[in-house]
N, C-alpha and C positions, 0 to 999 in steps of 0.2 A: 504494500500500500504506500502511496506517496503521501507521507505525513505532512508535506508542505501545503497540501490542499486543506488541512485542518487547522492551520495556525491562524492566530489573530495578527493582522497587519495594522500597526499603529503608525499612522501618517502624521508627521509633525509639521508645524508651520513656522516655528521659530525656535530659538535657543531655550526660551522659557518652557515650551512644550516638551523639549528634550529632557530638561531637568525633571519635569513632573513625571514623565514616563519612566525615567531611570529610578527615581525615588520610589515610585509605585512598585517597580520590579524588585527593588531591594526589600521593601516591606513584605512582598509576597514570596521572596526568595525564588524569583522566576527569571532565568537568564534570558537575554535578548540577543537576537541575531540582527546585526546592523547592516543595512543595505542602502545603496543608492538606486541604481537600476538593476542590480543583481547580475551584472555581466561577468563577475569573477566568482560567483557562488560555487562553481565547480572546482575551485582551487582550495585545498585544505580538507580537513575532516568534516563530516556531517555534524551539525550541532543539534544536540538533544534539547530542543526548545519549542514551545508552542506560542512564541511571541516574536514578531519581526518589527523592528524599529526602522521605518522607511523615511529617509531624509531627502528623498528626491524632490520634494517641494521647496527645499532650501536651495534654489537654483539661480539666484540673482548674481549678476556681476556688480559688485558693490562699487568698485572704483578701478579705473584703468588709466594709468599715467604713463604714456609711452615715453615721454621725455625723461621720466625718472626711472624707467625700466622696471616698473612694478605693476602688478595687477592683484586686486583683492576680490575674492569670490566666495560665495557660499559653497559648501562642500558638495551639494547636489548638482552644481552647474555641469551641464553636459560637456565633456571634454572636447567633442567635435566642434561645438559652438565656440568654445574658448579659443581653440586653435585657429578657427576661421577669423575670429576677432583680432587676434594679435598678428595673424598673417597679413591682414589688411594694412597693418602698419609696418610690414616687412620685419616682424619680430617673431621669436620662437622660444620654446623651452629648450635650452641648450642640451639638456640631458636626454632628449629624444624619447619621451615616454612610449613604451611599447603598447600597441593595440592588440590585446589578447583575443579579440573576437574571432579572427580567422583560425587561430590555433585551437580554441575551445569550441568553435562552431556555434557561437552565440551572436545575437544582433550587436552591431557596433554602437553600443549605448553606454559606454563607460562615463564615469563622472570624475570630477577633480578630486573628490575625497577618496574614491577608489584608486585613482592614480597614485596618490600619496601613500595610502595605506598599504598598497602592494609594493611600491618602490621599485618597479621594474624599468630600469633605464636601458636605453638603446646603445648603438655603436659608439656614440660620442662620449660615453661614460668614461673612457680612458683619458679623455682630455678635460671634459667639463665637469666631471663628478656626477653624482646621482641626484635623485629627487630631494634627498635630505640636505644637500648642499645648496639647493635653490629655494627651499622653504624658509621664508624670512620670519613669518609669524603665524599664529593660529589662535582661534577661539575654540574651545572645546568643553565638553561636559564629562567629568570623570565618573568612575564607578561609585563615587559617593553621592552622585546627583548634584554636584556643584559645578558651576561654570568657572573656567579659568582661562587666562590669557598667557601666551608665551611669545617671546620675540616682539617684533614691531613691524613698521611699514617703511623701513629704510634699509638700504643694502648694508650699511655699516651700523650695526646695532649691538649694544652690549648690555641691554636691560634684562635683568632676571636670569634664571637658569635657562640653558639652551635645550628646552624640552622638545623643540621641533625635531631634533635628531632622533629622539625616541619615538615620536609619533610616526615618522616616515618608516614604512616597512613593518609596522606593528600589526597589520591586518585587523585593525579595529578592536584589538584586545585591551587597549589602555584607556581609550576615551572615545567619545563620539565627537568628531570634528564638525563644527558648524560653519566656520569661516576661516579662510586661509589667505595669506599674502605670499605671492611667489615672485621671484626675480625672472624677468624676461631679458632676452638678448637680441641684438640685431642679427638678421639673417646675413650670411656671407654673400658678397657680391657675386662670387663665382665658385664653382665646385668642379674639381677634376678627380677622376678615379683611374688609377692604373690597374690593368688586368694582366696577371701572369697565368698562363695555362699549363695544365699537365703536371703540376708539382704534386708529389706525395705529401702526406701530412707532415713528416719530419722536415722536408725541404721548405714547405710552406711556413712552418713555424720559424725556421731560420730567416726566411725572407721578411716575415712580419717583424721579427725582432730587430733585424737590421734597419728596416724602415722606421720603426718607432724609436730606435736609438739614434737616428740621424738628426741633423739640424733642420729638417724640412717641415717640421710641424705637422705631422700626419695626424688627422683627427679621427681616423677609424681604420681598422685592419681586420679582415675576416678571410676565412678559407672555407670553400665548399668542396669537399672531396668528390671524386667521380661517383656518379649515381645515375642509374637508368631510370629511377622513379621520379627524377626531377623534371622530366620532359613535360613541357607545357606549363611549368610554374609561372604564375603571373609575376611580371617584373624582370624575369630573366630573358625572355624573348629569344633572340638569336645569339645572345652573349655567350652562352655555354652550350655549344653544339653537342648533341648526343650525350648530354649529361657529363661532359668532361670536367675535370677538376679545375677550379677557378680560385685564384688568390687575388683579393682586391684591397686596394689601399687608397684612402681618400685624403685629398688636400683641399682646404678651403681658404678663402680670403678675397682680397681685391684681385681682379682678373690678371693683371700683370704678374703679381706675386704668385698666384696659384699656378699659372702657366710656367713660370720660371722654375718653381720648386718641383713641379711635375717632371720637367725635363731633367733636372739634376737628380731626382730620385730614380728616374728611369736608368740613368747612367750607373748609379750606385747598385741597382738591382740587376745589371746586365749578366752577372754570373748565374742568375737563376732563370734566364731566358729573356726574350724580347717582349717588353711590356707594351700593350696597346692602351689607348686612352679613350675614355668616354667623358662627356661634359654635361654639366648643369642638369637639365631635366632627366636625361637618361641615367645619370649618376644618382640623382635623388630617388628615382624609382627603384633602382637596384638596392640602395641602402634601406629603403622602406621594406623591401622584400626580406632583407636580412634581419632588420629590426623585429619584424612581426613573424619571422620564422615560417614564411609562406611555403617552403618546400615540405613542411610537415603539417600543413593546414588540414583541418578536420574534413574538408571537402576533397582532399587529394588522395593519392594512392596510399599514403601512410596514415590516413585519418583515423584508423581504428587502433593504431599503435600507441602505447603509453609514451609520454614525452617527459624527459628529465631535463632540468636546468642545473648544470654543474659549474660551480665557480672554483677555480684552482689557480696556482701560480702559472703565469703564461708559459714559462719554460717547460712545465710538465704537461701542458695541454695535449700536445701531439701524441705523446706516449700513452696517456690515459685514454684518449679517444680511440686510438688504434687498437688498444687492448680490449676495450669494450666492444668494438665492432667485431673483432676476431672471436671473442667469447660468446657473443649473443646473436650475431648476424644482423645487427641493427645498423643504423646510419647516424652520422653526426654532422654538425655544422659548428665551425669555430668562429667566435667573435672576440673582441677585446684583445686581439693579438694572440689568441690561444688561451686567454684567461677565463673565457666563458664558452662552455660546450653545451650545445643543444643535442640531446640524444633521443632519437626515436627508436624504440626497441620492440621486437616482435611480442605480440600479446602473450602474457604469462600470468598466472595467478598472483605472483608476488611482484610483477613488473620488473623482474631482475634486480630487485632492491639489494640483495646481499652483494652481488657483483659490483653494482654502482657504488654502494657505500664503502665497500672495501677499497676500491680503486681511489675514491675521493679521499678517504681517510689517510691512505698511504702517502699522499702528497700534501696533506694539510688543507684540503678543500672541503666543500660541502655541496650536497645535492638536494634539490627539491623536486618532487614529483608534481609537475605542473598539470599534466593531463592524464587522467585515468578514470575508469568507471568507478562509481561509488563503492561497489563491492570490493574492488581492488584497494581503494583508499582505506577501507575499513580494516584491511589486513596488513597494511604497510604504513610506516611512519612517513607522512607526506613531507614534512620538514625534517631536516637533518637532526638526528638525536644530539643533544648537547652534552658536553662533559659535565661531571658533577659540579665543578666550580661555577661554570657558566650557567648551568641550570639553576643553581641556588641564587645567583645574582639576578637572573631573569625573574625568578619567583618573587624576590624582594622588590624589584621594580614594579612588577604587576600588582603586588599587594599594596604598594604605595599609591597606585592609581585606582585600583579596583579590587579591594580586599575580599569581596564575596564572589569574584569571577562572574559578574553579571553580564559583561560585554563579550559577545562572541566566544562563550565558553566552549572549549573543546576544539576550536578550529585549528589550533597549532599543534595539539598533542593528542595522539590516539588514546581513546579511552577516558579522556579528561571530562567529557560531557556527561559521563554516567553518574 
């Protein structure tokens, strides 16, 4: 039975409503599932709750000051609308927030709050940082039912504790965000991407390391190994014929600079092969394909396969990915110069969790099961198990925000919802 059809959905209109709902939940010892549009509900463990706190009506754009490079929004503001707004001023979120809809097979209806709560940054993460580095301030309601404010509305801000860093990537377990202030950045005038073809994972890792260690200010580095299942992937077009291996390196800036640096980088990478070049729109489409992991899209050839997101030291990425492919028969995509591995693995009851976690642990990395059926997620730790010391620290942080675990109870830890 789908228990979600039996839950009570509590739609709030403002922060005061959120306070009242949380306080009532505390009094009734009833956990709450926090959602905006629910586009990421398939990530994490199922929550044993009969109440959903829906913040989608908190969707206003409170203030946008392009000259000051800041935007203040309510947490339920649709991400697509916000991106359109800042794009009209030739600005962007520099951390390239991932659109999880193609991977999860959900409507493209993510919100600003969900973007921050998930903290899934795209290819420019290696240069610009993640969502936590661009979140300047927030208003939120804690698990005590009290509103609080952290940060401010200026880029250089030193007021109070830097709680923004905790809220980003917390998956709604620490507070209910009601309003946030984010830093925006100008879009680059030009974009150039160098393409190297036919490299194996180890050679690609060396090429990406050389590029990122160069003085040419590379803003993204990724590698797509050879794959027959990639044929027809949106955004790749004729770039990767017959699913051949493709190593891609992006440079951004004013046109003259980007062109000059691309030429110099091409010379540096000559030992790895002759690099070809794509520009601007074609480059942008390619990197959106990598950001959203479209080769593993739910509508594609590997749509029924579980997908892992593995973060590891870049120097260890190629060996880890190669071992996983050899052991499981799966496919991988490397981003962040090898520091981020997306792994689509053949269906299995445990989603190959022992192999994935063993390989990640061996290099000091961590792995998150981003896509899998609910029955698989009930048997596997979706988020990487923490060491005893880190787990104790996490528990203390959680208790300081939400001592009764009212908010998104059980989402991060298997069995915690019981």
